[in-house]
C-alpha positions, 0 to 999 in steps of 0.5 A: 246689494253686497254686505259684510257680517263680522263675527268673533271666532272662539278657537282652541289652542290647537285651532290657533296653531292651525290658523296661524300655520295657514296664514303663514303659508299664504304669506309665503305664497304671496311673497313667492308670487311677488318674486315670480311677478318681478322675475316675469317682468324682467324676462318679458318686459311686461307684467304677467296676468293673474291667470298666468301666475295662478296656472303655476300653482299646481306645479308648485304643489309638486315640490312645495308640500305645505301648499297641498294642505291649504284649500285651492280656492285660498291659494287663488285668492292670495294671488288675486290679493297681490294684483288688487295691491298692484291696482291700488298702487297704480291708482295712487300713482295716477293721483300724483302720490310718490309711491314705490314698489310692493314689498314682501310681507313679514309675518306681522303684516299678513294677518288674513286669508280668504275662502271664496265661493266654496270651502266653507259653511256654517254648521251646528255641532255639539249645540253650538255654531261652528265655521267649517273650513276645508283642510283646516277645522271646525272653529266655534263662532260667536254667532250673535246675529243671524244672516238673512235667509235670502242672503247668499254667502259668497266668501269668508275672510279669517283675520287675526287681530294685533290683539291675538283675537281671530274674526270671520267676516262673511261677504253676503249677496242679497237681491234687493232693489234700491228704494224709490224716492218717497212720495211724502216728504214729511219724514225727510231729514238733512244732516250736517256733521261737524266736530264740536256737534257731531250731527245737527239735523233739521228736526232740531236734534243736536248730537254731541261728539263722542268723548274719547279723551280718557281712552286716548290718554290710556293709549298714550301711557301704554305707548310710552311704556312700550317705547321703554321696552327692549324691542322684541323682548318678552316684555316688549311683546306683552306691552305691544299686546296692551297697546293693540288692546287700547287701539281696539278699545278706541275703534270699538267705541267709536264704531258702536257710536256710529253704528247706533247713530246711523241706524237711527236715521236709517230706520226713522226716516224715508229720506236722509240727505247728507253732504258728499264729503271728501273725508280723506281730503279734509283730514289732509288739510293743515290744522286740527287734522286729529279731530277731523280723523277722530270724527270718522265722517267717511265711515259714518256716511258709509254706514248710513248709506248701506243701512239706508239701502238695507232699510228701504230709506232713500239716501242722497248725498249733495254737493257740500259747497256753500251749504254753510254760507247760503241762507236757508230762507232766501238763498243769499250767500254770506261769508263767515269765518269758522268761529262764528257759530250763528247764521245771521242773513243781512238780506232777510234777517233770518237768524239760526244756528250755523249748523241748523242753517246748513242742515236745511240747505242740505235737505233742500238740495237733496229734495231737489236732487230726487225731484221731491218738492217742498212747500214754498208757503212754509218758510224755514222760520216756521219749520225750525224746531227748538234744538234738542241737545243729545249727548253721545253717551245717550246714543251709545246707551239707547242706540238712538238720539231719542228715548224709545218711549218718545219714539213710540208716540204717534 
């Protein structure tokens, strides 16, 4: 299993200059490699291989002195990055998107470089943890959480955010087997995600959506102020930093909420069933796309999946088609518009909240997919619990939808 651990760096002014210098050398190498790729294609009528362009690096160092000041693995990952971008571009073309060709990277768009396999290590110096980077420096790091002992550090990416902050993201490999489906279905949960109610599960917990309206308003004001500044002036750059900080605040608050909510479900249950949503496709639908994008369903499901894998909880994503229309009690499908928030089955008379009905359908499909049965003698009506509304604020403050005192109860 492969995980990413992200930490904030605490570079000095000298460290920042060195980091920016390395970043710019990598950017120039990326642009040069793109030029060589286009030149090779014009001469030979086909794209060169990644090995071909990598083999040119030793000759480049004979006349490009700056390359000798950067670790060799970092230079190789720059070439690999170009081919990764080419592969992503080809995938978009195959999916019918109208895309052009790769372009040269200006300084503001090339913000990271990567040490792969070697050239980096975590160390203790002067009573603090530092990230030692070959041919660069020993940079203090805010090591706020430990990396598991059985983890192997595969690579580290050093990135400069638009706010000017530097972060290090470690790629970590851990040899762990995926969890087996649980034999006891009592600690299983189905989750339906939405906009008005972010999550509605089969235990009756209703988690409200995170209110970021004040932060969005602050961002919009900052963007309006930026538009009034003279482009590339000192005041423009200062205001650009403010806008970047507002964006970072929004992102941090949203990800904090998603991390805590996904961690709750991963640690409290043996099996978690969700819908296999095409989050990107939903955002591209006409109408209400801003709220769909702000909900970040794709990020939540990805977090939930890897946290379940880490905690030994079985994660199953089911086909979302018809989960809202189908009756969880008798299985009869009933059409209802989006504004109807209550499920009322004309066949069996079962009445429930629309999202609660969908959550039960998701759970049943998940249990069926993993081959775990549920009792037919217990109808859904007796299993439904009274909905417990939970605000997003409580999730952020406590880290889970339920107070810790209640979770400790047997």
